[in-house]
N, C-alpha and C positions, 0 to 999 in steps of 0.2 A: 675615474674608472671609463667616464665618458672618451678621454682622449685613447685610454688603451682598445676600447670596444669600436672607435674611429667612428660614433656620434657625432654628426657636427650639423644639425637641420637646415642653417641658412646657407649653407654652399649647394645643397640641389636639394630643394624641399619638395619636388614633386619626384622624386626619384622615393623619399621618405613616403610618401602619398601613395604612389601607385605602386611600387615592389609589392607591400603587406596586401593589398586588395588583391594584386593578383595571385600571392599564394592562397588567400582566403576562397578564390574562385575556381581554383584548382582543387582545392579541399571540399569547396562548397558542392563540385559537379557530383559528389557523391549522393547527392540529397536523391537524387532520382531511385537510388539503390534501397534507400529505405521501406521498410513496409510495418505494418502493425500486426504483432501477434496478441492474440487476445484467447489463446489456449493456456488455461489455467497450468497444463503441466510445462510451461516454459520455467516456472519458476523453480524447477527441480533439476539437478544435476542427473545424469543418464543413470548414475551409479546410487540414486537414492534408496534407500529400501523400502521407503512408503511408496514411491512411485515404481518400484521395480512390483512391488505386490499388485498395485492397482493395473499394470499392465499384463500382469499373469489374469489377473480377474475378467477383464475384458479381452484377451485371447481366447480363455476358456468358458465364458459365457456369453451374453448378449451383452452388447452395451449398456451401460447405467446412466447415462446423460438424460436428464428429464426435461420437460416442459410440461409445469402443472397448470391446468384451467381450474378453477374453483367456482362451481356455480349454483349461486343462492336464487333459489325461485323465487317469482313474486309474491305466491301465494303463502311461501314458507314452508313447503309440502313437495320432498321430491317425487314421491310416491301418488301422481297425479296425472291424468292420461298428458296434459301441456307440457308438464316437466319432463315426461321419459321420451317423449317424442321432440322434444327440444334437446336432450341430451342424444337420442338415436342420430337427429340429422349432425351435432356437432360432433360425433364421434366419427359419420362419415367424413365429415369436412375434416377433421385432424387428420387422415390418414392421408391426407394431402399435401401435408407440413414438410417443407424440405428437409430431406434427409433421416425422414421418421423410419423406424422399421417395426415400430409398433404402439399400436393406441388401448390402453387398458380404459375402460368407464364401467358402469354401473349396468349399463342397457346390454354391452358385448362381454360380461363376464361368463366363461363358460361352466354351464351348471350342469354336472352329469345326473344322467338319470338313465334307468333298466327298462328296454323293452324286451322282454323275453330274455334269452339269453344273451341279448346284446347290448352293450354299453351306448347310451345315446348321450352326446355332448351337445349343447345347443348355446345358444345364446342363452341370457337370463331373460331378456325380453325380445322373442325372436321378431326378425325385422319385417315379416307381412302378419302377425298376430294382430288382432282385433283388441284394444284394450279395454277389456270390463271390467266391471267392479272385483269380479273374482278373480280376474288373473292379478287385479292392482292389489289385493289383499293375500296373494299369493307371493308375490313378489316381494312384499314388502316383509310377511313374515321370514320369508328366507334370508332376505339382505342383511336384515336386522340381529340376524342368528347365524352367520357366517363370519367366522374369524378373518378370513382372507379380503373381506370388504369394510367391516367395520372397522372405525378410524383410519383406514385409507383413502376408500373411496366412499364412504358415507357416514356421517354422523349417527350415533344412538338416538337422535332425535330426529331423523330424518329429515331434516331442512336443507343441509347443505350437501353438496356430492362435489366430487373431484373426478376430472379426467386426465390421464397421464398420456403424456408422448415420450415415447423410449426415442432419441436421439444418436445417431452413428453421425459424423460428419466428417467428411473426408480429408480437411484440411483445419487452419485456424485462421484466417481469414475474419475480419470484424462484418465482411459481406455475408458471410454465411450464418453467423448468429442474427444480423440484423434480418434477413429471409424468414429465418425462422419466427422470432419474434413478430415482424409484419403479417404474418399469417395467421397468427396467435390473436393479432388483435382482430383480424377477418372475422375468424370464428367467433369472437365476443360479439362484435357487430351483429352476425347472424345470429346468435344465442338471445339479443334483446330486441330482434326483429319479433323473432318466433313468441319469444313472452317479455312483453313490454314491463317494465317494472325490475326485471331482474337483475340481482348484482353477478359481475362476473372480475373474475381477480386472476390475475396472471404471475405466477412464481415459477422456483424451481432454479437449479443451478445454470439452465438457461438465458434465465431473465436474471440472475446475479451476476453472470460471465458481462450478460450485453449490458448489464447497467452499470458497473464496473466501468466498463468501456467508456459508455454514454458521459457518463458522470466526469471523469477523467479529460473528456474530449471537450465537454461543455464550459469545465473551468478555465480550461486551455485557451478557449474561444472568447471568454467573457473576462473572467478575473485577471488572467495574465496580463491581457491588453493592459484591464483599467489599473495594474500596478505599476504596470510600463508609463502609463500615463501621469499617475500621481509620480512616481520617480521623474517624468521630466519637467512637469510644471514647478517640484521642488527643488528641481536643479536651478530652472530658470531663475528663482525666488532667490536662492540662496547666493548663488554664482553672479547673479546680475548680467547676466551675459548670454544671447541666445543662441549666439555662433558656437560659445563654447558648450553650451546643451547640446547642440545639435554634433558636434564633434562627439561627445561622450555619447549619444545614442547612436550614432554610424558604429563607434568601437563593440557598442552593445550586442548591434546587429552582426556586424562581420564576426565577432568571436562566436554569436550563436550558429552563425551558418557555416564557419568552419569544423565548428564541433560536432554538430550534428551531420554534416556532409562526410567526415573522418570516419563516423559512425557507419555510414553507407558504404564506406569502400573497404571498413574492417568486417562487413558481412553481418552487420547487427540488423536485427529484427527489434523495435520500439515494442514496449509494454507498458505497463501504467506505472513503474518503478523509473524507467529510463525516459520516459517521454515528459518530465521536469527536468530534463539537461539544461534545457535554454534557461529556465528559472533559476538553478543555481550558477549557470555561468553570466547571466545577467548581474546577481549580487557579487561577482568575485571583477566582472569587467566595472563595475561603478567605483568598487572600492578602489581598484589599480586610477582608474582613469579620473577619477576626482582630484586624486593627489597633485596630479600633474595638473589638470587645468585649475585648481587652485594657487597652486604655486606662481602656474605664468601670468593668470590675473592678476595676484598679489605683486608682482614683480613690474606689470603692466600699469596700474593705479600709482604706485611709487615713481617708476621711471620708465616712459614706454623707450624700448631699445630692441634693435633686431637679434640680440643675444641672448633674450629674455627663453627663448626657447631651447636654447641649449641648456641654460643655468638650472630652468626647470628640470630637465633630464637628469642633470647634473646632481641636484639636491636628493631625487627620488631614486634614482637607478641602482644604487645599492640596497635601499631597505626594499624597492619593488623586485627586484631579483632575489633577493632572500626570502620574501614573503612568497613570492610563485615558486619556488621551488620548493619548499616545505609544504605549499597548499597542494602543487603536483602529487609531491611522496604520499602525503594524506589521503588522496582518491585513489590513487594508484593501488593502497593497499585496500580497498574495497574488493580485490580481486581475491583475497581470502575470505569473503562473505560463502555464504552456503547457498545463497540465493543466485544463480546467472544474471538475472535480470540488474542485480547491484553490481556485477561486474560490469555490463555493458554501460553504465549510469558513471562508472569509475573510470571507465575507456574515455566514453564521451567528453567528460568533464573536464578531464586531463588533457585533451587537447586544448578543449575551450579555455581553460585556464592559461595554459602557454600561449595561446594566442591573445589574450587579453591583454597579457604582460608586454607581449608583443608588439601589438597595437598600442597600447598606451605610452609606449617609449619611443615609437616611430610615426606612425600615424597621425597620431591624436597633436601631439609638437608642431608637425609639420602644416595639420588642417589650420590651429590658432595661430603659426606664424604667417599662413599665405591669409587667412580673414583678417588679420591684423586684431584678434580679438580684443575687446577692452570690457571691464565692467562700467556699468551706467553710475553707479559709487562705490564707495569703499563696502566690504562686504560685512554685510549684518553680523556674522561671527565673530570677525577680528573686532567689530566697533563698539560689540555690548554683552557679548557673551562670555568670549575669554577674560576681559578684566574681572569683571562678576568671579569666576571660576578662580583664578590666579588668588584672589581676596579669601576667597574661603579655605583654598587648601593649604595657605602658608600660613593665615593667619588662625586657622582651626583644623590643622592638620591631624592630631590628636582625636579630636571629636568626629570627625570625619571619618578616620581608621576605624574606631570603637562603632561607630553606626554603620560602615558599610559593613565591615568583617562580624561585628554582633549578628547583624540581619541575615547573611549568608550564611554563617554558622548553624543559624536558627533554622533556615530553610533545610540546609543539608541533613537535617537530624530525622526530615521527613522522608528521605529517600527510601527508608527500608519498608514504607505502606504503601511502594508501586509493588502491584502483582505483576507477573508476566503472563498477560491475558489478553485475549480477543473476543468480541462477540461481532461475527460477518458482518451480521444482519442489520447491526447499529453502525456498520461504515455508513448507510445512509439514513437521513435526517426525518422526520414525520412526514414531512411534507412530500417525499419519493413515491412515487406509484410503487415500485416493488415493495418497499417498506412497508407500504399500507397494506397491500395486496399479502405480504407474507406474515405479518403481525396478525391480519384476520384470519389467515388460512391457521396459524399456530394455535389460536384460541378455538376454532369452529372445528376444525376437521383433523388435521395432522401437521407434520413439522416438514421442514424442508432438507434437515440436516439427517443423515444416515452413516451406518459403519454397515460394511460388507463384510461378510467371512466366507472365506472356502474351506471346506471341512470333507475332509478324509477319514478313514479310520484304519490301521492297521490291521491286516488280517480281513478286510473286507475286500473284495475285488470289484464291488459295484455300490454305488451311492442310498441304492433302494434295497441293501441291507435291514431287513427289520431288525437287527439290534442297533444300528446306527440310526433307523428309524426311530426305535423307542427310545434312544439320547437324546436326537434332535428334540422330540417331543417334550422329554425334561428341562432341556437347553432354552426353548422358548420358554416354556413355563415360569421358569427362575428370570427369562430376560424382562417379561412383562411384569414382574413384583419391582423391577429396577425406577426409581423416580422418573429418569430423564428419558425412558422409552414410553414410545406412544404406540407402535405397531411393529410385529413381527414377520416377516413371511417366510415360509420354509415350507420345502414339501411335503412335509410330515402332515399337513393341515390336506393337501389334496388327497394322499393315499387314506384317511381315515373319512373323508367324505365319498371317496369311491366305495369304499369297504362297506359304507353305511347303506349305500344305493342298491349295492349288489347284493344285499341282505334284508329287501324290501322296506328300506327306508327308516328302519328300527333305531329311534336313538341310541338304545344300546350297545348297536354296532357301529356307532361314530367311534371307531378306534381302528388302530392300524392292523395292516394283516401279519399273521402269523409265521409265514414260512417265506423262503426266499423267491420260491416258484410262484406263488400268490403274488407278490409285489411284483414280479418282473410280468407277470400277466395284466395285472391291474395297468403298469404301466404302458407294456406294448397297445393295450385295448384304448387306455386314454389318447396316446400320442397318434394312433392311427384316425382319432375322432375330431382330431382338433383343425380348427381352419387355418388357414394361412398367415404367418404373422401372429399367430398366438400360440406356439411350440411351448414347449418346456424348457429350452435353452437359458431361459433367465434363472433357471433354477437348478438344473443339473450340468457339468461342465462337457463337452462335445465325445469324451472317451467312458461318459455315465460313471466314473469314479468318484467323482467330487458334488458335492453338493452347495450351492450357495444362500447364506441365511442372511436376508437384510433386514435390518434393526434401523429403524426409523424414528427420530429422536425430536424431542420439544427442542425450540432453538436455544441452545444452550451456550456458552462460552468455550473457548477453547482447553482451558485448564481443567473445565467440567468433563469435557469428552474425552482429553488425555485420561483423567482420573477414571470416566467409566472404563475406557480400554484396558485399564490398567486391571481394574476390578473383576472383567471379564476375562481378560488372559488368566489371572490366578486362580478362577472358579474353574476353567477350563483344564489348568496344569492340574487341579485337586482332583475333580470328580472325573474326568473325561481323560486321561492319563495316554490312553492309546489315539487317540484323535490326533491328525496332522491338520494343523490351521495356515490360512493366510489372511491378516485383517487390512482391509485397507479403505480408502473414500476419500473425495476431494477434499471434503472439509477436514478430515482427519489427516491427511496430507497435509495441507495447511496449518492444522494446530500444531503439528511437530515441527514444521520449517518454521514456523513463526515463534515459537520457544526460540528455538535453535540459535536464529539469527537476531533477534533481540541482544541477546546474549553477546553474540561475535560481534555484533555490529556497535555495540557500547563498548565493548573491549577496545575492539580494535579505533573507536575515536579516541578513549582517553590513552592508550598506547601512542598512537601518533600524537597527543599533544606532548605526553610526557616527552618524545623523542624530538619533537620541533624544539623543545624549551632546551632539551641537550643539545643539540644543532645552533640554538642562538646562543647557549655560552661558549662553545667552541669559535663561533663567527664573532663574536662579540670580543671574545678574551676576559669573559668576566661572568665567573658563576653566578656570582651577585643578580646579575641581570638577567641569567638564564632563568634563574629561580624566580626572579621577579616575573616574567612573562607567564607565569603558572596564575597569579593572581587574574589577569583580565583575561587569560585564555580558559584554563580549567574551572575556577571559581563558578562564572557564572551559568556554567553549564549544569555544574552538578548543584547549585541552587535553585534554578529550575526546574530539575528533574524532583528534587525536594517539593517545590513549591506544587508539581504534578501530581505527586504521593497525595498531598494535602487535600488537595482540590478533588483531583480525577480518581486516584488511586490505582491507575491500569495504563500498563506501556503494551501498545501493540507495533503491529507493524510501521504503522505512519510515522513513530518514535524513532524506527532505526533509521531513518533520512536526516533526523534533526541535526545530528554534530556535523553529518558532511556539509549541509546546510549550510552551517556557521563557521566550520572551519576558514572559509577563506577570508570573509570579513575579520572576523575575530582577530586571525595571526598576524592580517595584514595591518590592522591598526595599531597593534601590537608593536608588532618590529619596527614602524614608522616613529611609534614615540619612542622607543629605546633607543634606535639610530641618530634621531634627532639630540638625545639626552647625552650621550655618549661623544656627538661631535662638539657640545658646547661646553662638558667637561674638559675634553682634549685643548678646547681653546681658551680655558681658564676661568671660565664664570662656573659658578657654586651657587647652592640654595636656590634664593627667589629668582636670582638673575638669571638661573641657567632655565629652571621651569619656565619661566616666562618665554624665554626662546623659544623653546621648545613648543609650548601651545599657541605661539604667534604663527610658527610656522607649521605644524602638522595638528594642531587644535581643529582648526576648521574643516579641513578634508574629513577628521574622523566625526567630526559632528553632523556633518552634511552627511555622507554617507551612512551612518550609524540611524538617525532621523529619517532617512529617507528609506531604507532598508526596514525599518521596523514597521511602519506607518504600513508598505507595501506587504508584508508579510501577516501585519493583523487586519488587513483587507483580505488576503486568502482565507485568514481564518474564517470569515463570514461564511465560506464554501458549504454546501448541504451536502459534500463526499467527504466525511470522516477523516478518510488519508489526507486530503489535502486540511483541512480546517485544524487538525489537532499540529500536522507539521507546521503551518503556518502561524499558529499561535504560539507554540513552544519557541519557534527561529524566532519569532518578533521577539518574544521575551528573552531571548539570550542575546540579542544583538543590542537590545535596550541596555541589558544588566550590563552586558562588555563595557561599553560607551560608559556608564557610571563607573565602572570600575579602572577603566584607563584614564579617565579625564577627573575622577576625586579620589579612587582609594591609591593608586599607581603614583600621582603626585603626590598625595599627601603622604603618602611613607618616602619617598623619596626626599620630599621637604622635613620631614620630622626627622630622619636620619641624616640629612645633611647637618640640620641643627644640634643632632646631638653630638655628630663627628667636630663641628666647631667647638661645643661646650667642651668637649672633651679636652682636645687640644689646647682650648683656652688654659683650661684648668693645669693641665702639662705645663705651659709656659711660665706659669704663675707658680707651679711648686718649684 
């Protein structure tokens, strides 16, 4: 095959070295075109029904992205002069938050009062008012009995309060979110200056999006370099050649640069999933290049020769091309995912995989040839590990098969214990500031999860129709009975408060207006009295035909959120059949896409593995070898998912990437093993002799690759970011288990089947 492709390194080594680098540099020039998109809407196709509903809500009502600042006074009493003045100052400062459109707090809550025939609307704590004990008691009495404040901006105990900033970002740059968060921390500092000893927590969707971005970038800046260092140190130890290690490192870097640069030329905007592309390219580049380097060093140790680079290519080109093509197909299938960033991930890695294969077959052999790389001593794996493995799988093949197969089957039994579920706050461990703030907020004040409904009624020309308002009031009461619900914000509460004030403040008039004319009059008077930035666009659509109900939830799992949505929709269908509704929210969108994507990605990876096995059966012209490839390719993935069900019990977005991460290494090692086995069998070797040559030629690179990548991914498993820690732990375990199947179960099966065939043939001769 090397002659057919014209690969002959010793004739023009500098050409083999320079030409691939030139190609990479051309692709790498696209790096300047890359940008990072932190808008969570990038996770959804343009025609996604939840995104369509969300955009409708954003277009017809005010923006709903929030920054929540939670203030716990040092006195544990919000209704003190110091605390209220601190809230006033923080409210004024938060209006200066970049891209803010509204600030809601206890002090600027719009309290309605009647002055003669006029409806007066003013801040609950007037800016110029002298805060006396009488005023404090009045404010406290009102706030702790007002449904629009309680469990949203104030706790029933009056010891914690919240300030909510509504954000409408013009773009999706990380700098926008960072500017908002930075200003939030400045206000935090202001509060602590005004009230020393106070506690301030920042949470909300803005903080969550920013923490996602910060956590992903922090791991890329710390754990990824550590993983790379671990791989480099390990390569130098196992290969006993720093020159070979440098060559492999250059292949990794060049493949990553080329793949990411190609992403820039494709117009890809990086997001959390696609940002890990270099890590996946690293795994596949290591897997490919170690085979070439190991073969070259083995030949150099045995007999230094100028032709060793060509021989290394000749021994590995067929399995490398097979593995490269099948892995490429596997990542291209990511374009069938329901999440656009996974399309980007698949496309970037596809280019990286191709480059890793080509660089390993051209650049690396030329580098090893020009530097005259030699091992310092015989490779450790060949000297100690391979002989031990050979004795184990030939002498105890049945026991090895029973142990490996029985363990894998046992673990697979627990796959059903996995629930397709996510708890987004739990993506960050207990040491993360956002997690600490969010847990505290959920325990003491309110939740950051929400579901929003846009509601209109057939036959009603306006959302302030008393019939619709009455139904909204009934709907709100039902919602508050649901255990997941923390607070419900509806326009009906505003009308009840106005009606009470217009009737002398008497408690029995805390009810809805009875006629459409009265409701319209109340709304007009109320809107004319509201200050700038605090209008009713957060509750009523621009055409006044629909109203928005915001349901604030405890921090629940995605499955619980979907169950609640189904329960609400069924209630609306049964009790309010005249309603026309749209429901959405960022968390609800992720709950839907998470469930759908996990299923499609798992199905896609399993389908890819079956197709790869079918392709191997055709390429090797052996159905037996094609079916055997499922043993180390598919069983480890199923076994680890079973282990996950036993230990964790939940599959989230993080696990959707695991199959793709493992695909390249698992397939690469299996192809090399089966290709060498077929060569030895065609050369006349059988049984132990054939396995000995297979392990001698392919065992070392399989072990080196798998051990180093397992260690590297388990290091990533120490991340404080759940998406990366789950992916690292699961990927590391799958690669480790695949190694055991490649070097124990697969050889044991071949040894047992060869011995069985020999016994059958001997019996036939005797007969």
